Phi, psi and omega in degrees: 000138180274167167301325178293329179275354181285150188293149175297139179292108177254170179298326184288324176301316180297313178298328187289337179271003176092008186272130164287158181303321177296320180288339176284324170300323175297320177297315176304313181298318178292326181275322195078016184191171169290140178281156169270181191289328172303307176296323178297316176301316181297313175297329182297310187289313183298336177266351179294158182299320184305317182263332187260344183050044190284336179263351190241333186307316185305320184266339175303325188302332192278351182292138171288129183232356184246154167194162184304338184258359170283119187260325176217124181259200186301150170124341176259193181289334179207159177276154186230133176224154180273124180242025172085152174072029178075016174252154175229147166262137185245120181203161178193156175239153186215153180255147165228059192280304185298308175311323188284332178286322179282325183214080202299332186277305177300322178293316182284316175309309187279348178286324179294312177306312189302310190285324172303320178288327175302318181283308182286350175297332183264014170100009188266141161280119179298130183240353177200144174247150165221175177206160172233111188236144181223130189233161182275212182293137181300328179271013174291151189287336175262001189283327178295322181288326179289320179298312177302311176301318184285316174294325175295320180292314173302303176300317181303316181282311180298321175300315182287328182280349177087024173249133184289139168255113202250001174167193181154196176212152182217126175228172184229134167198140180313338181292342172258022177305315178253018178197086179286157182244122176233099180258126193233142182227144177227140184232135175223168186238141173208159178286138185296344175260013179228047179258133180253143185240173191260350189290120174288119185226160177095087182307129177090350176297142185284141182256128192246136175251144179215160180107226180284161165294154173269137175234194185261018172281150171079010186284136184065031173288326173296323180286319175303321188281359175253025181223148181276170192268164175212190185293345182255020188303313182308337179290351186273000185306330175293349178271004177269138182275167176246129187254162179218090180302332184288323172292327181289325176298313179301319189288323172312305184295320186290322179291312183300317180295315177293320175308327179297343178262187177249027190275345187271140175248320184210152171211150191207131174275159179262096180256239180298138185065008168051225179305336169296309174290323178296318179292316178304308186292329176291318184289314183283336173290325182279358182069022192249183171240176179213142171232127189238135174255106184290355169289346186259356179297120187281130185239142178261355177234149181294142164073023184291142184272159167304319182305306179304300182309314183286336178257347179303146180243025171318138179282169171065030180241151179221155177240130180228151169255124179257155163293140177309139172091353185270006192294321182293323179289322178285320177303320184299319180292325185276329179290336177290339180264006176064055185233142174298149175215132182210122168289115184239000172174208184205154166290125181240178179251018190272341187069020182227158164259121177242127173243135177244142181207122186054049171077001184245143173280114186263351183199135174208095188236142175292132187283333176319297183299337176282337188237258180313323187256028174291165181301142174227122187245129159266080194292149174304144172212167183271153167297161177304315188288318182289325175303313183295321175302311183299322171285001179053048174266125183226157177297152179290118183285278178272078187287147185281165173251180180224124184270344189207098182296313184300322176295317175303303177311323176289316176303313174308306194294338177267354185289154177314318182273355170236353181299159175305128182271014187299326181297326179286309186274355171293333186275357183253132165288106188259002191246341187301136187095352173073357187252002181288124176268315176235132182268177173305150181111002180247196177284333184208149173275155177232116187238127179286145172282110187313140181061016170221176180285339193285160160218146170266139170260136182220138175214157166234140181194162179183147173240093197289331188287337171294303180306320178299314185288328179199092192297326174311288181308317185288334178283321175300310183299323180306303181293322191285337179286321176297319177300317182292314180303320177286321170303327177303335183259357179102004186266144171275112175310131182239322180200168181235133164248161179213167169225119194258097189260108179228175174272228189273105188298348180272003174262121184304331182292315185286323180293336180290320184293316178301308186294316181290324173305310185284330168300322178289319184300310176310324180289313187292328182292312177310310190285329182266002179051065193211077190279159180270123180250348179191170180171188182205147173248133179231105182249179184059033178267084176218162182222113172293338188289343179279349181132050169081061168085042179286103184278148168299161162304141176297123182237075183277093190282131186247123168260117180255146172226126180240176184233129174240132178287329179222109182291339171294348184261004190288143185268162176225168177286330189295136165304130184264342179189171179278166175064043178244150187277139176251127183227146182258134180249139187093025179281139183223090184302333181291340191254144170296140169296133187267116183236004170306139168070002190287163177288330186292309185306315189289295189298309181282325185244358181061030181234143177234057186238184174086176176264151179288171182286150178285146177244123180263106194281338175293315178287329174299316182284323185297306184300323185288328181285330178292315179301320180289324177301316182304315179298313184297320185269013179064025181281340190234156189255329180207140185232149180203123167287154182264119177213248192299128173090338174087190185298318185301311181298318179300312182300319179298314180298332174289320183282328171296320182292327178256004186049043185224125187283183181217144179245100180257137183270114184303337186296333188281341180264351188276140176287147187301323185254319190258116186255016183284164183298324183296339177293321174303320184300302182309315183291313180300315194249352175306153185250027180311151188267170167073022182249162177221154170254132173225154171244148176221168168315148185286327178280003183249154172226040187284322187294308186294311187303304186298325179299317184285320177302315182270003180072028179262128178293121173233162174204131185283121191259322182160217183228155161283153173135159181078187179235038177217160158269108184258137187234097189190207169245208194282349181212000177219135183276076195291340187243355175123171189207126182230127181290133174314328173299312179307306186301310177309315188292316182295317178296315181278337199274346191287311188286320179304314179293323179297314190282343172267011181063032183255008175252000000 
């Protein structure tokens, strides 16, 4: 099809490409004329939320992104931090939410493939994958299909490409019924002298396409990811990409082999918006222009048009700028790995994107309006007080009582948000590569830096129910819990990546969630010296199909990375033996237990009210540093952070991991004045922040002694031992006793029963 044969640009075609009338006027002004269909499609994907961040850029600029160990912050394919000895960790988290709802296997699989490319594009060998998943009600008629497909897609891609999937998180809430979340994270290792960037430079340098051929899968994927869902969402199935992990493995090896030479000037993966975004980003970052001959693009389908080639999101493809004269050397490497290789254009000095097809110029666009000068909005948003009034968030008035704490514990351990995820992570290869020190199931994964004593600790976390109730405190808590998870294994937290999942930013209450959550995240990152080096924004996570514009819970998923100098010192959650002391670190006897928005309140009492727990960032940092010191000195035998479900759930998880019971003294949980059983429940299940459970040898008193000396609140809770969780005093189980076998059956039973259709 020639430009003359292309359909005329009508108002309907403009609307179908996602433009507002004002944005289309900007296109006309940028070009000084009407666009043709190719140009309209390019503007459409580059100005989508997914590519342009037009509703979020204004606020993302406020986040802290620098530290002495940060080599590269946001703006590149992934963040880069220095981990010493001439080595760098490179990592990022990305969303693939909409594709995974439409086609769960391929949506999740290509999410893994895309984030892997973001990391090895920069010169790193991927060493670990993580994920953060959110599903709707377990009994929703579509949910079992979505869970099975997503888990299979993650495992199918990661296992085949040979990168271990070492951990993650999975949560359920009705807010995700019509819009699940699939966030994927990859971490890689590179030499600090072999980091590759995407800025295209060198007038006349060849632009090279490598990897798989281009097909018609994924066309308008970025645009689809920038719109909410409706009852016709399944019709968008053709916009979901199809992945091939075996080709990705070949692409990793070929790219790393070429990177060992000095032939590459710049490199960029073809992710969202495919050839369009990769070429625009490379040229605009380098302050250059770009000319592409579309007849040279390797295609796997007959009769593909420039429009389809530029907007296709076919997987396992990369774009490179090479030094002149190095084409034959590069081609030999990629042909050896049985991958396509084609010189498709050159770097120019025009500042424009020019596309030629069949001897005709089919696109001629200035790069500025596509990238740096794309629309940027400071969208209206409610104040935090007005938001809380809208969300009807009030302090907890009539706190419930518990008549049977032991029964409550069993109920919690069997509930969807606390049940064992073993059914999921046993489908992932967490050991490939031979460097996984801690597998899924702990506070953070630990992966050895190959050939050294060092290890990276990696975690993903967020508590959306807190963010909904108070976006500012919830944003703080998301960062603080990731920090706590890393400290709990003994790692020094170094940096954060994130995936900011929210609803429609054109709704002031949703934008308030986004703005306030980022404000809380920023405060926490500054207080904890934990900068944000990469990330992703996923907006319009709503589904009209579930009842009139139902938005997800605000979910700023956090990926944290930390460093251990000696992997052998890493702490684990499992009790190591009987007759060891159990301590709480971060105890504050003068503060009331915080049960607002707790899982106990929700699961055991059917209530989702109250305020979320507050985050004291000074205490968070102080307690984390104390725990890391205890681990490094070998003073503690097991460590676990206190989070969902409170102290009693944390102790139970440690007991189940070690198959050793615990004898907890109720006196440690009693209020000075009120000795009623309800006080035990609040203390047992409250989700006050900044706390850890640790164990030490029976003949030691190091934790308490050092805590007193350093001004850290500690509390002796009881001893390990036996085959039950015992709640009482020295001779009477005043608050109950639960066999570990019953707890294990409850904890392990949820996912197998769900996936077998028994729930």
